[in-house]
Jmol script that loads the backbone (N, CA, C; Angstrom):
load data "model"
ATOM      1  N   MET A   1     132.239  -0.588  37.443  1.00  0.00           N
ATOM      2  CA  MET A   1     131.383  -1.587  38.030  1.00  0.00           C
ATOM      3  C   MET A   1     130.957  -2.550  36.934  1.00  0.00           C
ATOM      4  N   ARG A   2     130.842  -3.832  37.304  1.00  0.00           N
ATOM      5  CA  ARG A   2     130.371  -4.845  36.369  1.00  0.00           C
ATOM      6  C   ARG A   2     129.106  -5.494  36.930  1.00  0.00           C
ATOM      7  N   VAL A   3     128.134  -5.713  36.056  1.00  0.00           N
ATOM      8  CA  VAL A   3     126.847  -6.298  36.445  1.00  0.00           C
ATOM      9  C   VAL A   3     126.541  -7.462  35.515  1.00  0.00           C
ATOM     10  N   VAL A   4     126.078  -8.573  36.092  1.00  0.00           N
ATOM     11  CA  VAL A   4     125.610  -9.710  35.302  1.00  0.00           C
ATOM     12  C   VAL A   4     124.133  -9.896  35.605  1.00  0.00           C
ATOM     13  N   MET A   5     123.336 -10.003  34.551  1.00  0.00           N
ATOM     14  CA  MET A   5     121.898 -10.227  34.700  1.00  0.00           C
ATOM     15  C   MET A   5     121.591 -11.610  34.127  1.00  0.00           C
ATOM     16  N   LEU A   6     120.906 -12.440  34.896  1.00  0.00           N
ATOM     17  CA  LEU A   6     120.534 -13.787  34.478  1.00  0.00           C
ATOM     18  C   LEU A   6     119.022 -13.845  34.349  1.00  0.00           C
ATOM     19  N   THR A   7     118.541 -14.266  33.173  1.00  0.00           N
ATOM     20  CA  THR A   7     117.101 -14.352  32.947  1.00  0.00           C
ATOM     21  C   THR A   7     116.780 -15.586  32.112  1.00  0.00           C
ATOM     22  N   TYR A   8     115.627 -16.192  32.390  1.00  0.00           N
ATOM     23  CA  TYR A   8     115.189 -17.361  31.632  1.00  0.00           C
ATOM     24  C   TYR A   8     114.433 -16.969  30.371  1.00  0.00           C
ATOM     25  N   HIS A   9     113.970 -15.735  30.305  1.00  0.00           N
ATOM     26  CA  HIS A   9     113.219 -15.249  29.151  1.00  0.00           C
ATOM     27  C   HIS A   9     113.856 -13.952  28.681  1.00  0.00           C
ATOM     28  N   PHE A  10     114.054 -13.858  27.377  1.00  0.00           N
ATOM     29  CA  PHE A  10     114.675 -12.656  26.842  1.00  0.00           C
ATOM     30  C   PHE A  10     114.235 -12.466  25.405  1.00  0.00           C
ATOM     31  N   LEU A  11     114.578 -11.313  24.869  1.00  0.00           N
ATOM     32  CA  LEU A  11     114.238 -11.003  23.485  1.00  0.00           C
ATOM     33  C   LEU A  11     114.778 -12.087  22.564  1.00  0.00           C
ATOM     34  N   PRO A  12     114.144 -12.423  21.487  1.00  0.00           N
ATOM     35  CA  PRO A  12     113.080 -11.710  20.801  1.00  0.00           C
ATOM     36  C   PRO A  12     111.682 -11.960  21.361  1.00  0.00           C
ATOM     37  N   ARG A  13     111.544 -12.798  22.411  1.00  0.00           N
ATOM     38  CA  ARG A  13     110.228 -12.913  23.060  1.00  0.00           C
ATOM     39  C   ARG A  13     109.844 -11.554  23.615  1.00  0.00           C
ATOM     40  N   ILE A  14     108.575 -11.252  23.584  1.00  0.00           N
ATOM     41  CA  ILE A  14     108.110  -9.959  24.085  1.00  0.00           C
ATOM     42  C   ILE A  14     107.274 -10.192  25.339  1.00  0.00           C
ATOM     43  N   GLY A  15     107.654  -9.526  26.399  1.00  0.00           N
ATOM     44  CA  GLY A  15     106.929  -9.606  27.660  1.00  0.00           C
ATOM     45  C   GLY A  15     107.560  -8.639  28.650  1.00  0.00           C
ATOM     46  N   GLY A  16     106.991  -8.570  29.835  1.00  0.00           N
ATOM     47  CA  GLY A  16     107.471  -7.628  30.837  1.00  0.00           C
ATOM     48  C   GLY A  16     108.906  -7.868  31.260  1.00  0.00           C
ATOM     49  N   VAL A  17     109.256  -9.130  31.554  1.00  0.00           N
ATOM     50  CA  VAL A  17     110.618  -9.453  31.990  1.00  0.00           C
ATOM     51  C   VAL A  17     111.617  -9.168  30.877  1.00  0.00           C
ATOM     52  N   GLU A  18     111.283  -9.570  29.678  1.00  0.00           N
ATOM     53  CA  GLU A  18     112.188  -9.393  28.538  1.00  0.00           C
ATOM     54  C   GLU A  18     112.481  -7.915  28.286  1.00  0.00           C
ATOM     55  N   ILE A  19     111.447  -7.113  28.256  1.00  0.00           N
ATOM     56  CA  ILE A  19     111.618  -5.681  27.968  1.00  0.00           C
ATOM     57  C   ILE A  19     112.325  -4.976  29.119  1.00  0.00           C
ATOM     58  N   ALA A  20     111.939  -5.295  30.359  1.00  0.00           N
ATOM     59  CA  ALA A  20     112.563  -4.647  31.519  1.00  0.00           C
ATOM     60  C   ALA A  20     114.051  -4.976  31.604  1.00  0.00           C
ATOM     61  N   THR A  21     114.415  -6.226  31.344  1.00  0.00           N
ATOM     62  CA  THR A  21     115.826  -6.618  31.388  1.00  0.00           C
ATOM     63  C   THR A  21     116.624  -5.881  30.329  1.00  0.00           C
ATOM     64  N   HIS A  22     116.099  -5.837  29.119  1.00  0.00           N
ATOM     65  CA  HIS A  22     116.787  -5.141  28.025  1.00  0.00           C
ATOM     66  C   HIS A  22     116.941  -3.651  28.337  1.00  0.00           C
ATOM     67  N   GLN A  23     115.875  -3.020  28.796  1.00  0.00           N
ATOM     68  CA  GLN A  23     115.932  -1.581  29.079  1.00  0.00           C
ATOM     69  C   GLN A  23     116.874  -1.266  30.239  1.00  0.00           C
ATOM     70  N   LEU A  24     116.855  -2.092  31.279  1.00  0.00           N
ATOM     71  CA  LEU A  24     117.748  -1.868  32.413  1.00  0.00           C
ATOM     72  C   LEU A  24     119.206  -2.053  32.001  1.00  0.00           C
ATOM     73  N   ALA A  25     119.489  -3.102  31.237  1.00  0.00           N
ATOM     74  CA  ALA A  25     120.860  -3.339  30.774  1.00  0.00           C
ATOM     75  C   ALA A  25     121.343  -2.181  29.908  1.00  0.00           C
ATOM     76  N   THR A  26     120.503  -1.705  29.004  1.00  0.00           N
ATOM     77  CA  THR A  26     120.872  -0.587  28.130  1.00  0.00           C
ATOM     78  C   THR A  26     121.112   0.682  28.939  1.00  0.00           C
ATOM     79  N   ALA A  27     120.247   0.959  29.908  1.00  0.00           N
ATOM     80  CA  ALA A  27     120.409   2.165  30.734  1.00  0.00           C
ATOM     81  C   ALA A  27     121.691   2.108  31.559  1.00  0.00           C
ATOM     82  N   LEU A  28     122.007   0.938  32.106  1.00  0.00           N
ATOM     83  CA  LEU A  28     123.237   0.803  32.890  1.00  0.00           C
ATOM     84  C   LEU A  28     124.480   1.021  32.032  1.00  0.00           C
ATOM     85  N   VAL A  29     124.463   0.488  30.810  1.00  0.00           N
ATOM     86  CA  VAL A  29     125.601   0.689  29.901  1.00  0.00           C
ATOM     87  C   VAL A  29     125.789   2.175  29.618  1.00  0.00           C
ATOM     88  N   ARG A  30     124.706   2.876  29.405  1.00  0.00           N
ATOM     89  CA  ARG A  30     124.795   4.318  29.122  1.00  0.00           C
ATOM     90  C   ARG A  30     125.318   5.108  30.318  1.00  0.00           C
ATOM     91  N   LEU A  31     125.211   4.531  31.519  1.00  0.00           N
ATOM     92  CA  LEU A  31     125.755   5.165  32.719  1.00  0.00           C
ATOM     93  C   LEU A  31     127.207   4.759  32.979  1.00  0.00           C
ATOM     94  N   GLY A  32     127.754   3.933  32.094  1.00  0.00           N
ATOM     95  CA  GLY A  32     129.152   3.539  32.215  1.00  0.00           C
ATOM     96  C   GLY A  32     129.395   2.215  32.911  1.00  0.00           C
ATOM     97  N   VAL A  33     128.346   1.437  33.134  1.00  0.00           N
ATOM     98  CA  VAL A  33     128.472   0.137  33.788  1.00  0.00           C
ATOM     99  C   VAL A  33     128.720  -0.928  32.724  1.00  0.00           C
ATOM    100  N   GLU A  34     129.617  -1.872  33.004  1.00  0.00           N
ATOM    101  CA  GLU A  34     129.861  -2.996  32.097  1.00  0.00           C
ATOM    102  C   GLU A  34     128.816  -4.065  32.402  1.00  0.00           C
ATOM    103  N   VAL A  35     127.930  -4.349  31.448  1.00  0.00           N
ATOM    104  CA  VAL A  35     126.792  -5.246  31.672  1.00  0.00           C
ATOM    105  C   VAL A  35     126.902  -6.479  30.790  1.00  0.00           C
ATOM    106  N   SER A  36     126.660  -7.646  31.395  1.00  0.00           N
ATOM    107  CA  SER A  36     126.541  -8.907  30.668  1.00  0.00           C
ATOM    108  C   SER A  36     125.174  -9.486  30.992  1.00  0.00           C
ATOM    109  N   VAL A  37     124.469  -9.957  29.971  1.00  0.00           N
ATOM    110  CA  VAL A  37     123.161 -10.583  30.158  1.00  0.00           C
ATOM    111  C   VAL A  37     123.292 -12.048  29.761  1.00  0.00           C
ATOM    112  N   VAL A  38     122.965 -12.952  30.687  1.00  0.00           N
ATOM    113  CA  VAL A  38     122.962 -14.386  30.422  1.00  0.00           C
ATOM    114  C   VAL A  38     121.512 -14.770  30.185  1.00  0.00           C
ATOM    115  N   ALA A  39     121.215 -15.226  28.963  1.00  0.00           N
ATOM    116  CA  ALA A  39     119.830 -15.512  28.584  1.00  0.00           C
ATOM    117  C   ALA A  39     119.798 -16.604  27.520  1.00  0.00           C
ATOM    118  N   PRO A  40     118.658 -17.327  27.405  1.00  0.00           N
ATOM    119  CA  PRO A  40     118.570 -18.395  26.418  1.00  0.00           C
ATOM    120  C   PRO A  40     118.569 -17.909  24.974  1.00  0.00           C
ATOM    121  N   GLN A  41     118.151 -16.692  24.728  1.00  0.00           N
ATOM    122  CA  GLN A  41     118.112 -16.151  23.376  1.00  0.00           C
ATOM    123  C   GLN A  41     118.672 -14.753  23.412  1.00  0.00           C
ATOM    124  N   GLY A  42     118.775 -14.160  22.260  1.00  0.00           N
ATOM    125  CA  GLY A  42     119.223 -12.784  22.196  1.00  0.00           C
ATOM    126  C   GLY A  42     118.362 -12.007  21.232  1.00  0.00           C
ATOM    127  N   PRO A  43     118.429 -10.686  21.302  1.00  0.00           N
ATOM    128  CA  PRO A  43     117.630  -9.875  20.389  1.00  0.00           C
ATOM    129  C   PRO A  43     118.073 -10.093  18.953  1.00  0.00           C
ATOM    130  N   SER A  44     117.100 -10.215  18.075  1.00  0.00           N
ATOM    131  CA  SER A  44     117.435 -10.337  16.663  1.00  0.00           C
ATOM    132  C   SER A  44     117.522  -8.937  16.068  1.00  0.00           C
ATOM    133  N   GLY A  45     118.332  -8.814  15.068  1.00  0.00           N
ATOM    134  CA  GLY A  45     118.474  -7.496  14.443  1.00  0.00           C
ATOM    135  C   GLY A  45     119.661  -6.748  14.981  1.00  0.00           C
ATOM    136  N   ALA A  46     119.424  -5.568  15.524  1.00  0.00           N
ATOM    137  CA  ALA A  46     120.499  -4.687  15.985  1.00  0.00           C
ATOM    138  C   ALA A  46     121.278  -5.308  17.146  1.00  0.00           C
ATOM    139  N   GLN A  47     122.569  -5.059  17.166  1.00  0.00           N
ATOM    140  CA  GLN A  47     123.443  -5.539  18.236  1.00  0.00           C
ATOM    141  C   GLN A  47     123.215  -4.707  19.498  1.00  0.00           C
ATOM    142  N   PRO A  48     122.952  -5.340  20.644  1.00  0.00           N
ATOM    143  CA  PRO A  48     122.742  -4.569  21.874  1.00  0.00           C
ATOM    144  C   PRO A  48     124.039  -3.926  22.360  1.00  0.00           C
ATOM    145  N   LEU A  49     123.926  -2.941  23.227  1.00  0.00           N
ATOM    146  CA  LEU A  49     125.088  -2.246  23.777  1.00  0.00           C
ATOM    147  C   LEU A  49     125.811  -3.090  24.820  1.00  0.00           C
ATOM    148  N   TYR A  50     125.155  -4.088  25.367  1.00  0.00           N
ATOM    149  CA  TYR A  50     125.708  -4.927  26.420  1.00  0.00           C
ATOM    150  C   TYR A  50     126.165  -6.265  25.849  1.00  0.00           C
ATOM    151  N   ARG A  51     126.933  -6.987  26.650  1.00  0.00           N
ATOM    152  CA  ARG A  51     127.418  -8.305  26.241  1.00  0.00           C
ATOM    153  C   ARG A  51     126.314  -9.327  26.484  1.00  0.00           C
ATOM    154  N   LEU A  52     126.037 -10.149  25.489  1.00  0.00           N
ATOM    155  CA  LEU A  52     125.008 -11.179  25.605  1.00  0.00           C
ATOM    156  C   LEU A  52     125.684 -12.544  25.627  1.00  0.00           C
ATOM    157  N   ILE A  53     125.413 -13.317  26.664  1.00  0.00           N
ATOM    158  CA  ILE A  53     126.000 -14.648  26.820  1.00  0.00           C
ATOM    159  C   ILE A  53     124.867 -15.660  26.739  1.00  0.00           C
ATOM    160  N   PRO A  54     124.922 -16.585  25.762  1.00  0.00           N
ATOM    161  CA  PRO A  54     123.827 -17.548  25.627  1.00  0.00           C
ATOM    162  C   PRO A  54     123.780 -18.522  26.799  1.00  0.00           C
ATOM    163  N   LEU A  55     122.595 -18.711  27.346  1.00  0.00           N
ATOM    164  CA  LEU A  55     122.372 -19.665  28.425  1.00  0.00           C
ATOM    165  C   LEU A  55     122.291 -21.053  27.799  1.00  0.00           C
ATOM    166  N   PRO A  56     123.102 -22.004  28.277  1.00  0.00           N
ATOM    167  CA  PRO A  56     123.063 -23.348  27.685  1.00  0.00           C
ATOM    168  C   PRO A  56     121.662 -23.952  27.773  1.00  0.00           C
ATOM    169  N   ARG A  57     121.298 -24.707  26.734  1.00  0.00           N
ATOM    170  CA  ARG A  57     119.981 -25.344  26.693  1.00  0.00           C
ATOM    171  C   ARG A  57     120.173 -26.839  26.461  1.00  0.00           C
ATOM    172  N   TRP A  58     119.232 -27.604  26.974  1.00  0.00           N
ATOM    173  CA  TRP A  58     119.219 -29.035  26.741  1.00  0.00           C
ATOM    174  C   TRP A  58     117.808 -29.408  26.348  1.00  0.00           C
ATOM    175  N   ARG A  59     117.643 -29.850  25.120  1.00  0.00           N
ATOM    176  CA  ARG A  59     116.321 -30.187  24.579  1.00  0.00           C
ATOM    177  C   ARG A  59     115.334 -29.040  24.732  1.00  0.00           C
ATOM    178  N   GLY A  60     115.829 -27.836  24.510  1.00  0.00           N
ATOM    179  CA  GLY A  60     114.976 -26.658  24.542  1.00  0.00           C
ATOM    180  C   GLY A  60     114.750 -26.064  25.920  1.00  0.00           C
ATOM    181  N   VAL A  61     115.283 -26.713  26.969  1.00  0.00           N
ATOM    182  CA  VAL A  61     115.083 -26.227  28.335  1.00  0.00           C
ATOM    183  C   VAL A  61     116.362 -25.527  28.801  1.00  0.00           C
ATOM    184  N   PRO A  62     116.265 -24.286  29.283  1.00  0.00           N
ATOM    185  CA  PRO A  62     117.466 -23.597  29.776  1.00  0.00           C
ATOM    186  C   PRO A  62     118.083 -24.351  30.952  1.00  0.00           C
ATOM    187  N   ARG A  63     119.395 -24.440  30.957  1.00  0.00           N
ATOM    188  CA  ARG A  63     120.115 -25.123  32.029  1.00  0.00           C
ATOM    189  C   ARG A  63     120.763 -24.064  32.916  1.00  0.00           C
ATOM    190  N   ALA A  64     119.973 -23.491  33.804  1.00  0.00           N
ATOM    191  CA  ALA A  64     120.449 -22.376  34.624  1.00  0.00           C
ATOM    192  C   ALA A  64     121.604 -22.770  35.525  1.00  0.00           C
ATOM    193  N   TRP A  65     121.662 -24.009  35.964  1.00  0.00           N
ATOM    194  CA  TRP A  65     122.750 -24.413  36.849  1.00  0.00           C
ATOM    195  C   TRP A  65     124.091 -24.286  36.150  1.00  0.00           C
ATOM    196  N   ARG A  66     124.115 -24.383  34.823  1.00  0.00           N
ATOM    197  CA  ARG A  66     125.366 -24.208  34.073  1.00  0.00           C
ATOM    198  C   ARG A  66     125.798 -22.749  34.070  1.00  0.00           C
ATOM    199  N   ALA A  67     124.871 -21.859  34.334  1.00  0.00           N
ATOM    200  CA  ALA A  67     125.201 -20.430  34.333  1.00  0.00           C
ATOM    201  C   ALA A  67     126.210 -20.093  35.425  1.00  0.00           C
ATOM    202  N   TRP A  68     126.206 -20.832  36.539  1.00  0.00           N
ATOM    203  CA  TRP A  68     127.159 -20.541  37.622  1.00  0.00           C
ATOM    204  C   TRP A  68     128.593 -20.710  37.144  1.00  0.00           C
ATOM    205  N   ALA A  69     128.858 -21.726  36.339  1.00  0.00           N
ATOM    206  CA  ALA A  69     130.208 -21.915  35.798  1.00  0.00           C
ATOM    207  C   ALA A  69     130.565 -20.766  34.867  1.00  0.00           C
ATOM    208  N   MET A  70     129.591 -20.312  34.085  1.00  0.00           N
ATOM    209  CA  MET A  70     129.843 -19.188  33.181  1.00  0.00           C
ATOM    210  C   MET A  70     130.109 -17.917  33.978  1.00  0.00           C
ATOM    211  N   LEU A  71     129.389 -17.714  35.072  1.00  0.00           N
ATOM    212  CA  LEU A  71     129.607 -16.530  35.897  1.00  0.00           C
ATOM    213  C   LEU A  71     130.993 -16.549  36.528  1.00  0.00           C
ATOM    214  N   ALA A  72     131.468 -17.725  36.906  1.00  0.00           N
ATOM    215  CA  ALA A  72     132.817 -17.830  37.470  1.00  0.00           C
ATOM    216  C   ALA A  72     133.858 -17.419  36.436  1.00  0.00           C
ATOM    217  N   ARG A  73     133.627 -17.776  35.170  1.00  0.00           N
ATOM    218  CA  ARG A  73     134.562 -17.373  34.109  1.00  0.00           C
ATOM    219  C   ARG A  73     134.532 -15.869  33.893  1.00  0.00           C
ATOM    220  N   LEU A  74     133.383 -15.247  34.083  1.00  0.00           N
ATOM    221  CA  LEU A  74     133.276 -13.801  33.898  1.00  0.00           C
ATOM    222  C   LEU A  74     134.051 -13.027  34.958  1.00  0.00           C
ATOM    223  N   ARG A  75     134.214 -13.599  36.128  1.00  0.00           N
ATOM    224  CA  ARG A  75     134.921 -12.911  37.218  1.00  0.00           C
ATOM    225  C   ARG A  75     136.370 -12.638  36.867  1.00  0.00           C
ATOM    226  N   ARG A  76     136.924 -13.412  35.970  1.00  0.00           N
ATOM    227  CA  ARG A  76     138.342 -13.270  35.619  1.00  0.00           C
ATOM    228  C   ARG A  76     138.612 -12.090  34.766  1.00  0.00           C
TER     229      ARG A  76
END
end "model"
wireframe off; spacefill off
backbone 0.3
color backbone group
């Protein structure tokens, strides 16, 4: 099974959404699920177990509509 998670906020920012997304993605990978997280930033330091895809930004604002094109590429 493959799962894609799209979030506007992610590590290294600390908050409920950021931590929950990271923990859920990590738990799914440990269960054998192929996980990709589309987010504006990524965790600094250790490499996560899941694939991290940077969300395109324009002048510091995430461009979520561009994520649909990226998701179409992931289907292949």
